[in-house]
N, C-alpha and C positions, 0 to 999 in steps of 0.2 A: 796819173801814173800809170786834141786829137782829132777829131773832125770839126767842121764848122760848126761855131756855137753861136747863137745870137746874142745880143746883149742881156743882162741879168732879167730884166722884166719878162722876157719870154723864153727865159732860160729851160723851164720844164718841158717845152716843145722839142728842145734838141737832146734832153738828156737820157730818155729811155725810149727805146723802139723794140718791136717784137717781130719775129717771123710770123707769116701767115699760117694759120693753123684752123681746124676746124675745133669747136668749142667741145665737141663731144670727146675729144681725146684728153680732156683734163683730168680724167679718173685714173689715168695710167699710173701716177705715182703720188699717192695720198701724202706721203711722208712719214715722219718718224712717229712712234708709237706714244711718245711722252705728251701727256696731257697739259702740261704747264712748262715745256722747254722746246725751244728749237735748235737744230744743231747744223752749224755752218762749217763748210771747209775753208779754212785761213791759209792753208798751204805750207805756212812756215811758223817756227817758232817765234814769238815776239822777243828780239834781242835785248831791249832795254826799256823798262817801263817807268824808268826814272824821267820825268817830263823835262829836267833839265839837260839830259844827254840824249835823247832818242832822235832819231832821224828816219826812221822806216815806216813803212806803211802797216806792217803786221802789229807793230807797237802801237801805233797812231789808232788804229782799229779798237784796241781795247782802252786806251786812254780816252778816246771819244765817248765811250759808253760809260766810263767810270769817273771822269774828271768834269766838272763844272768850270767854265772859263768866263771872261767878262761878257763875250758873245758867243753865240753859237748859230750854226748854219741850218736853215730851213731845207725842206725837199728840194729846192730850187737853188741851194747854194747861196742864199741871200742871207747876209748877217741879221741875226734877231737878238734882243735882249736874253741875256742869260743871268749871271750874277749881277750884272749891271742893268738895272731897270731903265734907267735913261742916261742922258749924257749931254754936255753942252759943249760946243766947238768954237774956239776963238776965230775972230775975223779972218787971221793969217793961216788957218786951217792947221796950226802946229801943237796946239793945247787942246787936251779933251779932259773935261771934269766929269768923272762917271760916278753916278749914284748908285750905290750897291743895295741890293735887297738885304733885308736883315733877319731872313730865316734860312740862309744858307749854313749848313752845318758839316763838319768833317766826321768821318767814320769814327774818330776818336773821341767824338762829344762836343768838340771845341766849335764856336763859331767860326764862319768864314768871313774875314775883315780884309781892309784895305792893306792892312800890314802885311797878310799873306801874300800880295802881289809885290809889295815892295821888297818882302825877304827873297821871294823867288827870282825878281828880277837882278837884285843885287848878287845873289848867289850864281846865276848863269853867267854873269858879267866878270866874274873872277877867273883870271889865267888857270889857278890851280883845280876850278871845276872841270877843266878840259872839256868844255862843250863844244862839239862840232857845230852846233847849230847856234851858238850863242850870238854870234855875229848879228842874228835876224833881230835880236833885242838891242845890244849895246851901240850896234851901227846906228840905230834908228832913234833910240832914245838920247835927248840931249845931253851931253857931256858923257855919254857911255863909252866912247871910245878911248877918252882920256882916263876914265875909272879903269876900263880894262888895261890900259898901258900903265896905270900906276901914277899918273901925273896929277889925277884929282881923287879926292876922297868920294866914297860912295854916296855919302850924305849930298854930293852936289850932282847928283845923276838926276835927270829929268823925271822922276817918278817919287811921289809923296803922298802919303796918308793924310788928308786934311782932318779927318777923324776917322772913327772905325770904320764908316760906310760911305766915305767919299774919297775918291782916288783921282789924282792930278797926274796927268802925263803930258810931257813936254816932248816933242819930237825935234830933231835936228831940222828936218824940212817938212814941208807938207806932204802926206802921204795919201794918194788916192785910195788906198786899200787898207786903211787903217782898222776899219771895223772888222774886216776880214782877218786882219794879222791877231786880233784880240781873240779870236776863236782858235789860234793855232796853239799847238802843245807848249811850244816854248815860251808863250806867254800865260800859262796856266799858273795858279798860285801854289804855294807850297807850305805846308803846316810846320812851322819851324820846331815847335818842340818835338813832334815825332821824327822829323828829318835828323835832328840832333840826337835823339835818344837812341834811334836805331843805328844810326852812323851812314856817312855818305857811301861806304864801300859795300854795305849790306842793304841799303834802301832799294826796295821794289825789286828785289831778287826772287822773293817768294811771295805767294799770295797774302802772309800774315806780316810782311814787312813794308806795306805800302798803306799811307792812309789816304782815301779818296773822299770826293764830295759830289760825286755824280749821281745818274739815274740807277747806276748799277754798282754792285760791290764784287770785288774777284772773291768767290767762293773756294775755288779750288784752281791750282796750277801745278799740273804734271808736265814737266818740262819734256819737249819735243812729242807730245802726244796731245794735250788738250788743256783749254782754259775755259772754266764755267763761271760765269757771272749770274748774280742773283740780284733782283730788283732791290734798290735802297728804298725802303718804305719812308726814311727820313728825308729824302730828296724833296726840294719845294714842290716840284712838278711831278711827285708820284702818282698822283690820280690819272695823269694822262699816259702812263707807262702801262701797256696792256700785257707784255709778255712777261712772265715772272723769271723766267731763267733763258740764258743763252748761252750755248756750248760751242765753242771754236775748237774745230780738229786741225790737225797740221799734217794734211797727207800730201806726200810727194808725187806718188805715181797718179797719172791721169786715169788708167784704167781701172785702179782702185777706187778712185773717186767715183767712176761711172758705175762699179758694182755696188759700192755702199749706197749711192742714191737709189738705185733700182732695188734694193734689198729693205729699203725702208730705215737706213741708217744715217741719211743725211737729208737735210732739207734744202741745201743749196750748194752748188759748187761751180767753179768756172769751167768752161768747156774748150777743148781743143778743135780745131777746124774740123777733123774727122767726126768728133762727137757732134757737132753742130749736124752735119749730114746725117747722122745716124738717127739723132732724133727727129730730124725733118721726114726721114722715110717712115718713121713711126707715127707721124701725125702728132708729135708732142710739142707743144709751144716751148720754144726758148726765148730768152730776152737777151737784150744787148744794152751796152750804154757806152758814151764815149767818155773817156777819163782823162785826156790832156796829158798821158803820160808819154814819156820818150824813151827810147832804148838806144843806147850808143855804146861805142867802145870809148874807154878812157885808156890812153897810151901813158907809160910811165915814161916820162920824158927824161929820166936820170940814168934809164937803160941804153947802154950802146947800139946804136942804130936808131933805135925809136927817140933818140935825141936829135934826129935829123927831120925836118919838117917835111922834106920831099919823100922821105919814106913812110912817114904817117899819112901824107896824102895818097900815096900810091896803095897803101893798104885798104884804105876806104874806097877808092875809086875804082878798086878791082872787083867791087861787090856789086851784083845784080840786085838792086833793092826790090824792084818790080817782081821779079821771079821769087825773092824771098817771100814777099807777101802773098802772090797768088798760089805758090806751090809748096811753100813750107807752113807757113802760119795759117792760111786760108781761115781767117776769123774776122776779116773786115779791117785789119791793120792796113794803114797807108804807108808807102815809103816816104821816109823823112825829106823834108825840104829844108831844114835846120834842125838847131836844137829846140828852139821854142816851137810847139806845136801850133797846128792851124786854127785850134779853137780858142786860143788866149786873145783877150780884148786889148785893142792898141787905142791911138789918138783918133779923134774926130768921129766916134762912134763905129769905127771899123775895126776888123781884126788886124791884129799886129803882121800877120804872114802876108797880108794883101799888099802892106808897104814893102815888106822884105823881099819876097819873091823866093825863088828856089836857089838855094846854097848848094845843093849836093848833085854832084855829076857822076855817071857811071860811064867809064870809058876804058876797057881791059887794056887796049893799046897804049894809051897815054900813060896808064897807070905803070905798065912795064917800063916806059921809058924814064918816067920820074923814080922808078925804083932804082935802077941802073944808076941813074945821075946821083941819087942820094947815097947809094953804096959807095961810089967813087968818093964822094964829099965825106962820106965816114971812114974812108980806107978799108972798107971791108969787102969781101966776096959775098955771094949769094949761099955759098957753103958755109960761110961762117954766121950767117945771120941766122941764130938759132933762137927762137922765142916760143912763148906759150900763151894760150888764151885761157885765163880763169872765167868759170861760168858756174851758174847755179848747178845743183844736181838733180834737178827735176827733167823729166822725160823730154818735155818742149824745149827746154834750154839746150839740152844736149843733141837734139835733133837740129836745131838752128845752127848750133856752133859746127856740127858735121858739114853743113852746107857752107859756112864761112871758110872752113878748112878746104873744101873742095875748090871753091872758087879763087883762093890764093894759090893753091897747086896749079890749076890751069892758067891763071892770068900771069902769076909771078915766078912760077916754077918753084915755090918753097913749101916746105912742110911745116905747119904750126901745130905744135901739140896742144891737147885739149886737156885742161884740169878742171873737172866738174868738183864743185866744192858744196856742202850745205850752206845754206843762206847766211848762218851766223859767221862759219867760217870765212865767207867770201867777204864780208864787211870786215873781218879782223885783219886779213890779209890786205885789203885796200887801206886800212887805217895805218898799217905797220908799212905800207910801201912795197909789200912782198909780192910783186906780180910785174908781169911785161905789159900784157894787155888784159883788161877785164870788161866783161860784158855786165853793163850797169844799166839800171833804171832809174828814172828820177819822176815823182809824182810832185804836182805842183803843190805849193803852200797858200798861193792866193792868185788870185786871176790877172796875172800882171807878168810881162815877159821877164821882169827882173829876177822872178823866183827860178829862172832856169841858168841867168847869166852871172848872178853876183857869185856863185860858188865856184867859179873859175879864176878868181882874184887870186893874187900871190899868196896872201895870208889866210885865205878861207879854209876853213876844216874839211870842208868836202872836195878839195882840190888834191885828190890823191895822187894824180899824176905829176904834181908839182908843177904845172905850168905857171911861168912868169913872164909877164910882159908889162914893161910900164905904160905903153900906148893901151893896153886893155884896161889895166887898172885905173888909168885918168880917165878913160871914157866911161867906166862904170861908176867912179866917183863923182864925176860932172853929171852924170844922168840922175844921180841920187838927189842932187841938189837943184836940178833945173826943175823950174814951176811950168814952164810952157809945154804942154804935152807933145805938140809936133817936134820941137827941137830934142825934147827928151828922147822920143822914139827914134830920131835919127841917130842920135848917140850910140843907143842900144843896138841898132841895125849895124853901124860900124863896127861894134865890139864884136858882136856874133859874127860877122863876115871874117874878122881876124880869127875867131875861134875856130871856125868851121872849114874856111877856105884857104886863109893864108898861111896861119901857124899850125894850124890842124892838131891840137893836142886831144881832140875828140873827134870821133865821126859818128855822126846821127845815123840810125839804122831804120827806125820805124817809130811812127805814132801809134799806139796800140788802141784796139777797141777790145772791149771785155764782154764775151758772150757768157751767159751761165744759164743753168736749169734751176727752177724753183719749184718745190712741191706745193700741192694744193693747200698744204696747212699753212703756210706762211704767206700773210696777205700784207701789203702795204710797206714793205721794207724799203728804205732810201738807199739807192746806190748811185753815185756820181764820182765825177772826177776828183772831187774833194772829199768824197765821204764814201769809202769803198763798202763799209758796211754800217747801217745806222738804223736802230730800232725805235727811235724816239719820236718820230714823225707820224704817229698813229698805227704803227705796225701791229698786227694781231694775229692770234692763232685761231684759224678758222674751226667752227665748232661743227 
């Protein structure tokens, strides 16, 4: 939520790098004074902590710390046993029999059983749940789509509690990343008693309206300000959790973050390009990691003008992405070459992007020609083409938006209005289809190109721009069923080419790198492309 990443066994080598510094500078910022708590800037309010509904990184950060699933990712993003102590896989790769540990416990005192997974997966597969991410469960689990469509009863779905601590999962097709999927929020269990007593409309809206089973509990949630987690002493792995409390702040301004860090009010925050340079001049060590995130424009294909592929192509082709990365972001981000970032695994032990190549072109003259052709096809003039770009209200997002605005003015002769919004409001506008163009980002759910491409199928809940292509849908559906990895990859590349180059309902901007400052106090925190913050892999407070 980027750069070349080697395969899983060596992933750690690529995940974390740091700028060269002198060790004597380490005492510049010793961190917050609390002896039993670290304070992290998360930047945004978590919009949805109900695991049935959540789609965003901020919420995922909290849920990862407070919920235990079947598997969990280690510091190298390799799936490890969590509530599932072991598993057996059928010869055809479609059926997993998972053996659960018997000491998992919910925060309401009930044991975690196989039935909690069955209940959760049935619930996320109900149309009335309205889960934007439900597809990742019901489209993969045997008969799940039919259950969602109402043509089969949920009892026929391929998830079954053999007994309290044995779960059988049948997939429609072999899934090479199944163990990674099991660690994802949409596959978390759900305590039926709590969910029904609290009510779906109120569940997970406040600290006391969610029941968890993970390493931490939610002790306090002051909306749009902070969330504080406390170690769960009844968690089966509590002995391995060293940090008693974690406080997440929601700071929007980059300068405020820097000031808070220097004042000893923050132990970690993400850096802008200018801040990286400032710390380098001070001789203070900063760190960075690749996160496989992509940032892109999503066009509302139902808006007049933006319903024309040539106009959409022109809007993207008019932007100099190299200049964007070098002169605006200045943080190591790379110009996008497609929707799927360069660090995602592909067939034959190679990276997917090596087979795909570059699908993104910058050509201001060609953009102008395409724009004029598109306007003629749409029966519009440039003066009639009035659109706006929705973006986050952070300092960096607005700086980038000003760059896009100027690029469009220079290349196409149009003025695009900028509409900054709080993160939660932006998500709501996307959900409501109330936008022309939205500046959006996507963090991968698992290490495969499908995590970026399936969300643009016609019926997918994340297809906010309402792109619809029978050809695209068929390529994705066929790829989901294809066992041969090379043939499957070819289908995905054909689909991505349609998405980026031909129909262009989205325009990829950059693959982001995350640079951050961390105080001397906080040691051993995991930060990767699949775990923005994790304190369960040996993180400690320095004494």
